[in-house]
N, C-alpha and C positions, 0 to 999 in steps of 0.2 A: 504494500500500500504506500503511495507517495506521501511524503511528509513535507509540508510547507515550511520553509525557513524564513522567507521574507516576502512581503507584498507591499509595493509602494507606487502611488501614482506620481508622475513627474511631467514637467513640460517637455523634456527630451531625455532620452536614454541612449548612451553610446556603449556598444558592446564590441570590444576588440576581439575579432574572430581568431586571432593568433594566440593570444594569451588567455582569453576568457574573462579578462578584467572588465568591470562595468563602471561607468560613470553616470551618476544620477544628477540631472541638472534641474534645479528648481523643484523641489518637492512640493506637490500641490496639497495645501491644507485649506486654502480659501481662494475662491474665484470671484473676480469683479466683472460684472456684465453691465455695460453702459447702453442705455436705450433712450430714445426720444421720450420726453415727458408725456406726450399725448398718445403714445402708441398703446393700443389695447392688445394684450397678450392672451391668446387662447390657452386653455389648460393644456399641460403636457407639451408645451412648445420647446424647441431646442434651437441653439445657435451653433454655427460652425466654429469649431476650435480643434486644432490638432494637438493631442497630448497622448501620453503613453503610460502604461503600467508595467512594472517589473515584478515577476514572480520567480522566486528561487526555490526549487524543490530538491529534495533528496529522494532518489528513486533507486531501488534495487535493480541491478543490471538485468535480472531476469524479467523485469517489468517494463523495460524501455519500449516505447511505442504502443503500449497497451492502454494508456490513459490520455485524456485530453483535458484542457482547461478552457474556460471562457470567463470574461469579465462583463458585468452588467452595470449600467447606471440605474439605480433604483431610487425612485422618488419617495417622499415621506408616506404617501398613501399606498405604497407597495407596487405602483406601476413601474414597469421596466421601460425606461426612456430610450435605451440603446444597448446594443451588445457588441462585443468584439467578436472576431472570427474565432471559432474553436481552433486550438493548436495542440499538436501532439507533444507529450512529455518525452523528449528525446535528449540525449546528452549534448551539452554545449560543446565539449571537446572530447575527442576519442580517449578512452581509458579513464574517464571520470564518472562519478555517480551523480554529479551536480547537473541540474537542468535549470537553465536560465531562459525564461520566456518573456519577450517583450510583446505586449498587446497594444495595438494602436487604436485610439478612439478619435472620432472625427467631429463629435458634437458635445455640447454641454447643455444640461437642462436650464431653461430660463425659469427660475423660481426664486422666491425670497426665503426659501427654507433650505436647510441642509439636505443633501442627498448622500447616498451610499454608493461607493464603488465596491461591488460584490464580486469576489472570485469564487468560482465553482469548478469542480472537476468531476469526471466520471470515467469508468472503464468504457472504452470505445464500443459502441453498440448498445450500451445500457440506456434505458429510457430516462432515468432520473439523474439529475445533476446533484452532487453533494456540496454543501457550502464548505469553503476552505477559509475564507477571511472576509471581513467587511472593513472598509476604510471610509470614515465620514469626511465629507467635504462641505465646507460652509460656502454659501453664495451670498454676495452682496450685490443687490440691484441698485444701480445708480441711474436716476432719471435726470436728463438734461433738456 
């Protein structure tokens, strides 16, 4: 069974494919969204924004490629605003048991309430995703 070691959303993540070293750039804890003062926002709206999350897993060699992960943006009411693409848990470098997965997200919820970045995983082919971690993100709506 995979074991999650780290989960972090960032503005950008650099992974050196030669050494496997990771640089996390601007850890996301709070997002500021600026909107025109008169703009009416429908519920569950999103705005374009490129950001990423890093998950570091420890996986037994015999289980490589048998599991996958997915990140979801979850609003306070439980609505899923966006998903990352599922990615297989495979070794970052040959001969290691460490798995580093960068998930790219392309939107951010437009809300004045915090949301969660939720990481889930499952055995490939299984119907249910299992929760692995949740990371709260605050949102500040600025009206101009």
